[in-house]
Every structure is written in structure tokens, then in C-alpha cells.
VOPAGU-2260 file (C-alpha; in pm, 1 decimal, decimal comma):
REM VOPAGU-2260
SITE   aa  ch    i         X         Y         Z
SITE  MET   A    0   -1395,2    1083,4     383,3
SITE  HIS   A    1   -1139,5    1224,7     623,9
SITE  HIS   A    2   -1125,6    1198,4     996,8
SITE  GLY   A    3   -1021,5    1426,7    1274,3
SITE  VAL   A    4    -789,2    1337,3    1557,9
SITE  CYS   A    5    -924,6    1065,6    1788,4
SITE  ASP   A    6    -796,1     909,6    2108,0
SITE  LEU   A    7    -774,8     540,2    2194,2
SITE  GLY   A    8   -1112,1     551,1    2360,0
SITE  SER   A    9   -1293,5     685,9    2055,1
SITE  LYS   A   10   -1151,1     486,9    1767,4
SITE  ALA   A   11   -1503,6     388,9    1668,4
SITE  ALA   A   12   -1552,9     752,9    1568,4
SITE  TRP   A   13   -1264,8     719,6    1323,3
SITE  ALA   A   14   -1443,1     439,7    1136,4
SITE  GLU   A   15   -1788,1     600,3    1144,4
SITE  GLY   A   16   -1946,0     611,2     801,8
SITE  ILE   A   17   -1684,0     394,8     627,6
SITE  VAL   A   18   -1821,5     101,3     430,2
SITE  ASN   A   19   -1551,7      53,2     169,6
SITE  LEU   A   20   -1204,5     126,9     311,6
SITE  ARG   A   21   -1002,7     331,6      64,1
SITE  ILE   A   22    -635,3     233,4      74,1
SITE  GLY   A   23    -317,9     402,8     -44,6
SITE  PHE   A   24      41,6     287,5     -76,3
SITE  LEU   A   25     349,3     499,8     -15,0
SITE  GLY   A   26     635,4     300,7    -164,5
SITE  THR   A   27     563,1      36,7    -428,6
SITE  GLY   A   28     850,2    -208,5    -392,0
SITE  LEU   A   29     845,6    -578,9    -306,7
SITE  ILE   A   30     674,1    -547,6      32,6
SITE  ALA   A   31     406,1    -317,8    -107,6
SITE  TRP   A   32     332,1    -580,0    -372,4
SITE  ALA   A   33     298,0    -848,7    -103,8
SITE  HIS   A   34      48,2    -639,3      93,7
SITE  SER   A   35    -144,7    -526,3    -212,6
SITE  LEU   A   36    -181,4    -877,9    -352,9
SITE  ALA   A   37    -293,7   -1003,6     -12,0
SITE  LEU   A   38    -553,8    -726,8       8,6
SITE  LYS   A   39    -675,8    -795,9    -346,1
SITE  ALA   A   40    -708,6   -1168,7    -273,1
SITE  MET   A   41    -910,2   -1096,1      40,5
SITE  LYS   A   42   -1129,7    -846,4    -144,9
SITE  ASP   A   43   -1192,8   -1095,8    -426,0
SITE  SER   A   44   -1290,2   -1355,5    -164,0
SITE  GLY   A   45   -1533,6   -1118,3       4,9
SITE  ILE   A   46   -1333,1   -1116,8     328,7
SITE  VAL   A   47   -1270,0    -741,4     337,0
SITE  ASP   A   48   -1441,7    -448,2     167,9
SITE  VAL   A   49   -1148,3    -239,1      49,7
SITE  SER   A   50   -1025,9     -63,0    -261,6
SITE  ILE   A   51    -669,9      38,3    -347,2
SITE  GLU   A   52    -713,5     394,4    -467,7
SITE  ALA   A   53    -373,7     560,8    -494,2
SITE  CYS   A   54       2,2     512,2    -470,8
SITE  PHE   A   55     325,1     709,8    -476,0
SITE  ASP   A   56     687,9     608,2    -517,4
SITE  SER   A   57     998,6     819,7    -563,7
SITE  ASP   A   58    1057,5     604,7    -873,8
SITE  ALA   A   59     778,9     719,8   -1106,0
SITE  ASN   A   60     811,3     417,3   -1333,6
SITE  ARG   A   61     772,6     178,7   -1043,8
SITE  SER   A   62     472,7     374,5    -918,1
SITE  SER   A   63     299,9     372,8   -1257,3
SITE  GLY   A   64     364,1       0,0   -1296,1
SITE  PHE   A   65     207,8     -69,1    -958,2
SITE  ALA   A   66     -88,4     155,0   -1041,1
SITE  SER   A   67    -156,5     -12,9   -1375,4
SITE  ILE   A   68    -170,7    -359,9   -1219,8
SITE  GLN   A   69    -366,7    -255,0    -911,3
SITE  GLY   A   70    -607,0     -34,1   -1104,0
SITE  CYS   A   71    -531,7     269,4    -889,4
SITE  SER   A   72    -401,7     621,6    -948,3
SITE  ALA   A   73     -29,7     700,4    -937,6
SITE  LYS   A   74       1,8    1033,5    -759,1
SITE  ASP   A   75     274,9    1296,4    -777,0
SITE  SER   A   76     324,2    1329,6    -401,0
SITE  PRO   A   77     253,2    1147,9     -73,6
SITE  GLY   A   78      10,3    1422,6      22,8
SITE  GLU   A   79    -204,1    1355,1    -283,8
SITE  VAL   A   80    -225,6     988,3    -187,4
SITE  LEU   A   81    -325,1    1073,2     169,3
SITE  ASP   A   82    -593,1    1314,0      47,2
SITE  ALA   A   83    -757,6    1028,3    -144,5
SITE  VAL   A   84    -763,6     748,5     114,2
SITE  ASP   A   85    -874,9     640,1     460,3
SITE  ALA   A   86    -573,6     420,8     539,8
SITE  VAL   A   87    -219,7     402,4     407,4
SITE  TRP   A   88      46,7     132,7     393,7
SITE  ILE   A   89     392,2     291,9     433,1
SITE  CYS   A   90     639,0      65,2     251,5
SITE  THR   A   91     921,4     304,7     165,3
SITE  SER   A   92    1284,5     291,8     271,1
SITE  THR   A   93    1318,4     335,1     646,1
SITE  ALA   A   94    1453,0     689,8     628,0
SITE  ALA   A   95    1121,1     820,2     490,4
SITE  HIS   A   96     894,6     667,9     757,4
SITE  ARG   A   97     900,2     950,6    1011,0
SITE  GLU   A   98     803,2    1222,7     764,4
SITE  LEU   A   99     527,7    1012,2     608,7
SITE  VAL   A  100     379,9     903,3     940,3
SITE  ALA   A  101     376,8    1267,5    1049,3
SITE  LEU   A  102     190,4    1364,4     732,5
SITE  ALA   A  103     -62,3    1083,5     780,7
SITE  CYS   A  104    -117,2    1192,0    1141,4
SITE  GLU   A  105    -177,4    1548,8    1025,0
SITE  LYS   A  106    -438,6    1432,7     774,3
SITE  GLY   A  107    -607,5    1181,7    1005,9
SITE  VAL   A  108    -527,9     879,2     788,2
SITE  ALA   A  109    -483,3     539,0     953,4
SITE  VAL   A  110    -131,1     396,5     917,0
SITE  PHE   A  111      13,9      52,3     858,3
SITE  CYS   A  112     388,5     121,0     880,9
SITE  GLU   A  113     639,2    -140,3     778,8
SITE  LYS   A  114     923,4    -228,8    1010,4
SITE  PRO   A  115    1163,8     -94,8    1112,2
SITE  LEU   A  116     978,7     217,9    1214,6
SITE  GLY   A  117    1291,9     431,6    1201,8
SITE  ARG   A  118    1664,5     417,6    1142,2
SITE  ASP   A  119    1727,5     409,4    1515,7
SITE  LEU   A  120    1547,5     408,4    1848,5
SITE  GLU   A  121    1524,1     788,3    1853,3
SITE  GLU   A  122    1334,2     797,1    1522,4
SITE  ALA   A  123    1112,3     507,9    1624,7
SITE  THR   A  124    1028,3     679,9    1953,0
SITE  ALA   A  125     944,9    1001,3    1768,1
SITE  ILE   A  126     705,8     807,2    1543,2
SITE  GLY   A  127     547,9     648,8    1849,1
SITE  ASP   A  128     496,3     993,3    2001,4
SITE  LEU   A  129     342,3    1125,3    1677,9
SITE  VAL   A  130      91,4     841,3    1661,7
SITE  ALA   A  131       6,5     861,0    2031,4
SITE  SER   A  132     -54,3    1236,3    2022,8
SITE  SER   A  133    -263,9    1223,8    1704,9
SITE  GLY   A  134    -472,9     924,8    1810,4
SITE  ILE   A  135    -485,0     776,6    1460,1
SITE  PRO   A  136    -524,2     398,2    1441,0
SITE  ALA   A  137    -184,0     250,8    1354,9
SITE  GLN   A  138     -13,7     -86,6    1322,5
SITE  VAL   A  139     346,9    -192,7    1269,3
SITE  GLY   A  140     438,6    -465,0    1019,9
SITE  LEU   A  141     573,9    -726,6    1260,9
SITE  VAL   A  142     410,9   -1000,2    1056,2
SITE  LEU   A  143     576,0   -1304,2    1217,4
SITE  ARG   A  144     317,0   -1268,6    1493,0
SITE  SER   A  145      55,8   -1380,0    1240,7
SITE  CYS   A  146     240,3   -1697,1    1136,7
SITE  PRO   A  147      70,5   -2020,4    1249,1
SITE  VAL   A  148     394,8   -2189,4    1352,2
SITE  PHE   A  149     491,6   -1906,9    1589,7
SITE  ARG   A  150     137,4   -1893,6    1723,9
SITE  SER   A  151     172,2   -2265,4    1793,6
SITE  LEU   A  152     507,4   -2213,3    1964,9
SITE  GLU   A  153     356,8   -1942,0    2183,0
SITE  ALA   A  154      76,4   -2180,3    2280,4
SITE  VAL   A  155     316,7   -2464,5    2363,2
SITE  ILE   A  156     531,5   -2238,6    2581,8
SITE  GLY   A  157     229,9   -2088,7    2756,7
SITE  SER   A  158      57,6   -2421,8    2820,0
SITE  GLY   A  159     347,6   -2583,3    3003,6
SITE  GLU   A  160     282,0   -2898,8    2799,4
SITE  PHE   A  161     650,7   -2993,8    2812,8
SITE  GLY   A  162     735,7   -2816,5    3136,0
SITE  ARG   A  163     923,4   -2490,7    3157,7
SITE  LEU   A  164    1118,7   -2351,4    2865,0
SITE  MET   A  165    1490,2   -2375,9    2940,1
SITE  ALA   A  166    1656,1   -2244,2    2624,6
SITE  ILE   A  167    1566,7   -2136,1    2272,8
SITE  SER   A  168    1774,9   -2069,0    1963,2
SITE  LEU   A  169    1670,3   -1886,3    1648,0
SITE  ARG   A  170    1890,4   -1882,4    1338,5
SITE  ASP   A  171    1784,1   -1635,7    1070,6
SITE  ASP   A  172    1972,3   -1618,2     742,5
SITE  GLN   A  173    1903,8   -1476,4     397,9
SITE  PHE   A  174    2105,1   -1347,9     105,8
SITE  PHE   A  175    2201,9    -980,6     129,4
SITE  PRO   A  176    1875,0    -812,1      19,0
SITE  ILE   A  177    2022,7    -559,3    -222,3
SITE  GLN   A  178    1996,3    -814,7    -501,9
SITE  GLY   A  179    1773,3   -1091,1    -633,3
SITE  HIS   A  180    1399,5   -1046,1    -589,4
SITE  TYR   A  181    1453,6    -780,0    -320,1
SITE  GLY   A  182    1643,2    -536,6    -541,5
SITE  SER   A  183    1650,9    -282,3    -257,8
SITE  THR   A  184    1992,1    -120,1    -301,1
SITE  TRP   A  185    1911,2     131,5     -24,2
SITE  ARG   A  186    1967,4    -145,5     232,8
SITE  ALA   A  187    2341,4    -104,1     175,7
SITE  ASP   A  188    2323,2     266,4     269,3
SITE  VAL   A  189    2329,4     326,9     643,5
SITE  SER   A  190    2184,9     676,1     598,8
SITE  LYS   A  191    1869,8     517,4     457,1
SITE  ALA   A  192    1852,6     190,2     650,2
SITE  GLY   A  193    2010,7     275,9     984,8
SITE  GLY   A  194    2190,8     -58,3    1003,1
SITE  GLY   A  195    2201,6    -406,5     861,2
SITE  THR   A  196    2063,2    -748,5     937,2
SITE  VAL   A  197    1963,4    -672,1    1297,1
SITE  ILE   A  198    1743,6    -366,1    1241,8
SITE  GLU   A  199    1627,9    -455,3     890,8
SITE  HIS   A  200    1553,6    -823,9     935,5
SITE  SER   A  201    1602,5    -953,8    1287,4
SITE  ILE   A  202    1381,9    -689,4    1443,7
SITE  HIS   A  203    1123,5    -954,4    1348,4
SITE  ASP   A  204    1317,4   -1221,0    1540,6
SITE  LEU   A  205    1369,2   -1014,3    1853,5
SITE  ASP   A  206    1002,3    -921,6    1856,9
SITE  ILE   A  207     879,8   -1277,6    1804,2
SITE  LEU   A  208    1103,1   -1406,7    2084,5
SITE  ARG   A  209     947,5   -1149,3    2316,6
SITE  PHE   A  210     601,0   -1240,3    2185,6
SITE  CYS   A  211     642,6   -1617,4    2224,9
SITE  VAL   A  212     877,5   -1642,7    2523,0
SITE  ASP   A  213     900,3   -1344,2    2754,5
SITE  VAL   A  214    1044,9    -996,4    2789,8
SITE  PRO   A  215    1424,8    -999,6    2748,3
SITE  ALA   A  216    1598,3    -883,5    3066,2
SITE  THR   A  217    1949,7    -860,1    2921,9
SITE  ILE   A  218    2103,5    -888,9    2577,6
SITE  SER   A  219    2474,9    -944,8    2505,0
SITE  ALA   A  220    2583,5    -930,5    2143,1
SITE  THR   A  221    2857,1    -908,5    1883,3
SITE  THR   A  222    2821,6    -789,4    1524,3
SITE  SER   A  223    3043,7    -812,8    1215,3
SITE  CYS   A  224    3056,9    -671,0     864,9
SITE  PHE   A  225    3190,9    -898,2     591,2
SITE  SER   A  226    3039,5    -719,0     290,5
SITE  GLY   A  227    3223,4    -391,5     344,2
SITE  TYR   A  228    2923,3    -157,5     353,1
SITE  GLU   A  229    2996,3      94,6     626,3
SITE  GLY   A  230    2755,9      72,6     917,4
SITE  ILE   A  231    2571,1    -225,5     766,5
SITE  GLU   A  232    2637,6    -533,3     979,5
SITE  ASP   A  233    2573,5    -862,3     801,7
SITE  SER   A  234    2637,6   -1095,9    1094,7
SITE  ALA   A  235    2517,7   -1076,7    1453,0
SITE  VAL   A  236    2500,4   -1315,1    1747,3
SITE  ALA   A  237    2297,7   -1220,4    2055,0
SITE  SER   A  238    2266,6   -1400,2    2387,7
SITE  ILE   A  239    1938,8   -1323,9    2564,9
SITE  SER   A  240    1821,4   -1380,0    2920,6
SITE  PHE   A  241    1445,3   -1359,9    2965,5
SITE  GLU   A  242    1255,4   -1235,0    3269,8
SITE  GLY   A  243    1114,4   -1580,8    3342,3
SITE  GLY   A  244    1454,9   -1747,4    3358,4
SITE  ALA   A  245    1489,0   -1897,5    3009,7
SITE  SER   A  246    1791,0   -1824,2    2790,8
SITE  GLY   A  247    1808,2   -1765,7    2418,0
SITE  VAL   A  248    2048,8   -1722,3    2129,6
SITE  LEU   A  249    1981,5   -1534,2    1807,2
SITE  VAL   A  250    2209,9   -1580,4    1505,4
SITE  SER   A  251    2137,1   -1341,3    1219,2
SITE  THR   A  252    2327,8   -1327,7     889,8
SITE  TRP   A  253    2311,5   -1180,3     542,1
SITE  HIS   A  254    2519,9   -1403,5     314,1
SITE  GLN   A  255    2577,2   -1421,1     -61,1
SITE  ILE   A  256    2403,5   -1753,8    -133,6
SITE  LEU   A  257    2145,9   -1636,0    -384,1
SITE  SER   A  258    1985,0   -1978,8    -403,9
SITE  ARG   A  259    1890,8   -1952,3     -35,3
SITE  PRO   A  260    1627,7   -1688,7      43,6
SITE  SER   A  261    1507,2   -1591,4     390,9
SITE  THR   A  262    1509,9   -1895,7     620,2
SITE  ARG   A  263    1460,0   -1940,8     994,1
SITE  ARG   A  264    1529,5   -2240,0    1217,3
SITE  VAL   A  265    1400,8   -2247,4    1574,0
SITE  GLU   A  266    1485,2   -2498,0    1847,8
SITE  ALA   A  267    1324,2   -2476,6    2191,5
SITE  ILE   A  268    1439,1   -2701,9    2476,0
SITE  PHE   A  269    1191,4   -2760,8    2757,9
SITE  GLU   A  270    1228,4   -2962,1    3076,3
SITE  ASN   A  271    1043,3   -3251,5    2916,3
SITE  GLY   A  272    1068,3   -3202,1    2543,1
SITE  ILE   A  273    1238,1   -3043,4    2245,7
SITE  VAL   A  274    1048,1   -2850,5    1979,5
SITE  TRP   A  275    1198,8   -2744,8    1647,9
SITE  PHE   A  276    1092,8   -2616,8    1306,4
SITE  GLU   A  277    1253,6   -2459,6    1001,7
SITE  ASP   A  278     953,6   -2328,5     810,9
SITE  ASP   A  279     865,0   -1993,1     963,9
SITE  PHE   A  280     507,9   -1983,3     834,6
SITE  THR   A  281     317,9   -2311,8     875,8
SITE  GLY   A  282     591,2   -2541,4    1007,3
SITE  PRO   A  283     535,9   -2827,9    1072,7
SITE  MET   A  284     655,2   -2836,9    1432,2
SITE  HIS   A  285     872,4   -3133,5    1528,8
SITE  ILE   A  286     853,0   -3259,4    1888,4
SITE  ILE   A  287    1087,7   -3497,0    2071,2
SITE  ASN   A  288    1008,1   -3627,9    2418,9
SITE  ASP   A  289     993,0   -3954,9    2612,3
SITE  GLY   A  290     675,6   -4043,6    2427,3
SITE  GLY   A  291     866,4   -4052,5    2099,3
SITE  ASN   A  292     876,4   -3820,0    1801,3
SITE  GLU   A  293     577,6   -3620,3    1678,3
SITE  VAL   A  294     521,1   -3399,2    1376,2
SITE  ARG   A  295     252,9   -3144,3    1459,2
SITE  ALA   A  296      76,2   -2948,4    1186,0
SITE  CYS   A  297      48,3   -2571,5    1224,0
SITE  ASP   A  298    -221,4   -2502,2     971,3
SITE  SER   A  299    -334,1   -2160,7     858,3
SITE  PRO   A  300    -698,1   -2069,9     913,8
SITE  ASP   A  301    -914,0   -2200,3     629,7
SITE  TRP   A  302    -978,1   -1849,9     498,7
SITE  VAL   A  303    -602,1   -1799,4     449,4
SITE  THR   A  304    -550,9   -2135,6     281,4
SITE  GLU   A  305    -841,5   -2075,2      45,8
SITE  LEU   A  306    -731,8   -1732,6     -76,9
SITE  PRO   A  307    -704,9   -1716,1    -458,4
SITE  LEU   A  308    -325,7   -1716,9    -451,7
SITE  SER   A  309     -74,9   -1963,3    -592,3
SITE  LYS   A  310      42,2   -2252,7    -375,0
SITE  ASP   A  311     410,8   -2188,4    -450,1
SITE  GLU   A  312     658,6   -2002,7    -228,3
SITE  ILE   A  313     538,3   -1664,0    -353,1
SITE  GLY   A  314     177,0   -1744,5    -272,0
SITE  LEU   A  315     273,7   -1874,0      71,3
SITE  ALA   A  316     473,6   -1557,5     142,0
SITE  ILE   A  317     178,0   -1337,4      45,4
SITE  ARG   A  318     -47,2   -1539,8     275,0
SITE  MET   A  319     181,2   -1446,4     565,3
SITE  TYR   A  320      97,8   -1080,2     502,0
SITE  ALA   A  321    -274,1   -1147,7     455,7
SITE  ALA   A  322    -337,5   -1228,8     821,6
SITE  ALA   A  323    -162,0    -910,4     937,5
SITE  ASP   A  324    -343,4    -699,5     678,9
SITE  ARG   A  325    -682,5    -844,5     767,1
SITE  GLY   A  326    -615,6    -779,2    1134,4
SITE  PHE   A  327    -550,3    -413,1    1055,2
SITE  VAL   A  328    -856,6    -371,6     832,3
SITE  ASP   A  329   -1085,7    -554,7    1074,6
SITE  ALA   A  330    -963,3    -342,1    1366,4
SITE  LEU   A  331   -1025,2     -21,8    1171,4
SITE  MET   A  332   -1375,4    -121,2    1069,6
SITE  ALA   A  333   -1461,9    -236,3    1422,6
SITE  GLY   A  334   -1328,1      80,1    1581,7
SITE  LYS   A  335   -1063,6    -113,3    1776,8
SITE  ALA   A  336    -694,2     -45,3    1831,2
SITE  PRO   A  337    -485,2    -242,2    1578,0
SITE  SER   A  338    -218,0    -488,5    1695,1
SITE  PRO   A  339      78,2    -504,4    1700,5
SITE  SER   A  340      69,3    -138,7    1790,2
SITE  ILE   A  341     326,2     126,1    1710,1
SITE  ALA   A  342     420,3     118,5    2080,3
SITE  GLU   A  343     505,7    -249,6    2043,1
SITE  GLY   A  344     713,5    -158,0    1741,7
SITE  VAL   A  345     902,1      96,0    1950,8
SITE  PHE   A  346     980,9    -171,6    2210,4
SITE  ALA   A  347    1112,5    -394,9    1931,5
SITE  HIS   A  348    1349,8    -108,3    1849,5
SITE  LYS   A  349    1466,8    -112,1    2211,1
SITE  LEU   A  350    1563,6    -475,9    2164,3
SITE  VAL   A  351    1751,1    -383,9    1846,0
SITE  GLU   A  352    1928,7     -97,5    2021,5
SITE  ALA   A  353    2027,5    -331,2    2304,5
SITE  VAL   A  354    2201,8    -554,2    2048,4
SITE  TYR   A  355    2385,5    -258,9    1897,4
SITE  ALA   A  356    2475,5    -102,8    2233,0
SITE  SER   A  357    2611,6    -433,6    2360,3
SITE  ALA   A  358    2816,7    -485,8    2044,0
SITE  ARG   A  359    2962,2    -133,9    2071,3
SITE  GLY   A  360    3058,5    -212,5    2429,4
SITE  GLY   A  361    3234,4    -537,0    2345,8
SITE  GLY   A  362    2943,5    -762,2    2442,8
SITE  VAL   A  363    2848,1    -596,8    2772,7
SITE  PRO   A  364    2495,8    -700,8    2884,2
SITE  ILE   A  365    2226,9    -438,3    2815,1
SITE  ASP   A  366    1883,4    -424,2    2971,6
SITE  PRO   A  367    1650,2    -315,9    2687,8
SITE  ARG   A  368    1380,7    -215,3    2937,0
SITE  SER   A  369    1604,3      69,7    3056,5
SITE  LEU   A  370    1650,8     223,1    2711,6
């Protein structure tokens, strides 16, 4: 079943008549596997009524391998995938996103597009315009918003439990993702990725700081490249001032410590307490105040915990994608606008561009809202 163009006010019309949501994948690398396994686990648990029908990858062997495991059809082109599905997960290299989103918009297929949307703010904005003009339901893969520990941090900041937030630091480090289980050599090619650790990885961090804290008013930053890949920064430090008066620091690095995968440490200092954690999914959250020390659990919803997935690091990582994927599917089937929206993804790109613009200017403060 295919759908015509719809506007935000008539998304219910897009979902009319769909019982089983037919899903396709464009790109079948690591992130596609995470989403597909999350969707399968939710289907097997009776949480969502979906079927993975088709996939395409520029690497035919990778596509056929994905298809054989998922029980779907490996197609010869993106268009063939889109002709067979109601919704598509776009998990290709960044450079292909704009063309594929445009094709999905043309065919009236709902889009879950992985971050970053584009190689730069201009491409991201163009994708935002395509989605807005077509009216297709669309979501961006800013999955940290679904993590229980960040949801808990947002609640603590919003509640005023420990007074006003004064300062927050977020350190994000991982080994350079062209090796190991990532195996995505394109991330060393600026023509395909658009940049390095800031746009490819810390777009998550900039977005989650805006989500949990406030809108950044200015960003001052420096970037460095130790690995020698032209245009691919592997170290960045950004100082952020938020609209509400709090300050923040983001440290983002891609190192060569293969035994250390993606890791985040967050410390938030309030007037009357300090909150910190270093597990970016379920925590726990550590709290220090005059009442002593507390370790606060940040549990996943029961339905996430009970998914038929392993309890190891791989299973936990897939669970992080499950909440975002369910949110997208549920929104589609309810005729509601998915969140985070493509427009929110575009604003995340403004935060990324502010980092890059500041670094190009020697650390000059940039207001991302003006970009």
C-alpha cells in the first residue's frame, strides 16, 4: 500500500488501512543490524506488528547476508525497496541520505533517517525542506533521547530537586570507528562523512545537552586531527553557554584504544548537589549532596528489559534502539508526528556547525540560533 503526500494535520490518513507495517532498509551495516534486531525482538514479543520486507546496500554481499538472516528480499536498487514498503530505515553513509530521503518523499514512504542527516548544515536543511514539503512522517535517529539515564537527568534538571543547574560536562570517547565492530571505512573520507567526531558522533551529545538542559546560546570550540585524515577531526572541545544561564563543556575524541568502545561520562553540578554517571543507557545515576551519597537506578521500561535479547553489551545496545524504533512505529500507526522530528535533527546540525564555525574562527563564540 502506498500513500500520497500528507501534511502534519492529516498524518492519520497516511496510516489508514495499515495493519502490518512493511519495513525496508537502505544500508545494511552495523546500525541497520541494531535497528532490525530491535524490530524483530519487538515483533516476536507482540509489541509491534511489523515485517521487514526488503533491503538494499551498495555492497551486494552485505545486502544478501542481511536479507538471509532477516528473511527479506535483497533488492537491486533503493527504488525497488521503496516500492515494496510503507516505511524505510535509511542507514547508509551520510553522503547518500539526501538522495534517498528525496526518493522516499516522492514515493510517500515514511522515513527513519539515521544521524547525521547530511554532511553539513546545508544538506541537512535541504532534507528538512524535502520532508516538510512532502508531509511524510519522518524521524531522525537521535537515540540518546530514549535512554533512561538521560531521561532521568532531564527530570532532575527540570524538577529543581537540587536547585538550579550551574555547570555540566560531557566527555564522549570511542575508538576511531573505521575499524573493529564498526568497520565503516567511509568515516575516514570527508566527502562521504562531512567531518569527524563532532558531526558523526557528538551530534548526539550536542542534541542531548539541548534536550536535557536548555538551548545553547553560544558555543566556542577548538578541533584537532591526530589521525591524519583530511577534514576528519578526531578531537574537539566545546564550551557552551545555555539560555538559562548554565554553562557546559563537551569533550569529544576518537582514539585508537580498541579495547574501549563508545563511552560517555556526564557530571552535572547544581546549587545543592552533584549528579554523575558513566553508563549512557541505564546508568545508574550517582548523587552527592548534604544528605550523603545516593545511587539512583535508571531502569528501562519493563517491555524493554523483557525483550528476547541477550543481556550482554550487544543486547543492551540493541535495547537502546528499540525504544526509538517503537516510538517511530507507534507514531506511524497512531497517525501522529514522530519525534525527534527531522526539524529537530536540523537544529542539531546547527549546533554542530556552530562548533565547526567557532573552531575555524579560532574559538570565537557562535550563536547556533542565528545559523
